[in-house]
C-alpha positions as CSV (number, residue, x, y, z in Angstrom):
1,M,-31.4,-82.7,36.8
2,S,-31.8,-79.1,37.7
3,Y,-28.9,-76.7,37.4
4,V,-28.4,-73.3,39.2
5,A,-25.6,-71.2,37.8
6,P,-23.1,-69.8,40.2
7,A,-24.0,-66.2,39.2
8,I,-27.6,-66.6,40.6
9,K,-27.0,-69.2,43.3
10,E,-26.9,-66.5,46.1
11,K,-30.4,-65.3,45.0
12,F,-31.7,-68.8,44.7
13,E,-30.6,-69.6,48.2
14,T,-32.6,-66.7,49.6
15,L,-35.8,-68.6,48.7
16,S,-37.5,-70.9,51.2
17,T,-36.4,-74.5,51.2
18,G,-39.8,-75.6,50.1
19,L,-39.7,-73.2,47.1
20,Q,-36.1,-74.3,46.3
21,N,-37.2,-77.9,46.3
22,S,-40.3,-77.1,44.1
23,I,-38.0,-75.4,41.5
24,L,-35.4,-78.2,41.6
25,E,-38.1,-80.8,41.0
26,R,-38.9,-79.2,37.7
27,D,-35.7,-80.2,36.1
28,V,-34.8,-76.7,35.0
29,R,-31.6,-74.9,34.1
30,L,-31.3,-71.6,35.8
31,N,-28.6,-69.6,34.0
32,S,-29.8,-66.2,34.7
33,L,-32.1,-64.2,37.1
34,Q,-34.7,-64.1,34.3
35,D,-34.7,-67.9,34.2
36,L,-35.4,-68.0,37.9
37,I,-38.2,-65.4,37.6
38,N,-39.8,-67.4,34.8
39,V,-39.9,-70.5,36.9
40,L,-41.3,-68.6,39.9
41,E,-44.0,-67.1,37.6
42,E,-44.9,-70.6,36.5
43,I,-45.3,-71.8,40.1
44,V,-47.5,-68.8,41.0
45,S,-49.6,-69.3,37.9
46,E,-50.1,-73.0,38.8
47,A,-51.0,-72.2,42.4
48,E,-53.6,-69.6,41.2
49,G,-55.1,-72.0,38.7
């Protein structure tokens, strides 16, 4: 089950609903903005590949 820390929840919620769902489906723990950036980079890399 994915987790979004309260400290970055506001940033997470600025993303589109589709992107939020894609992130949450990955079963990740987002404790910092860097964690969020890392997951977004993974998604972009997969889309390009």
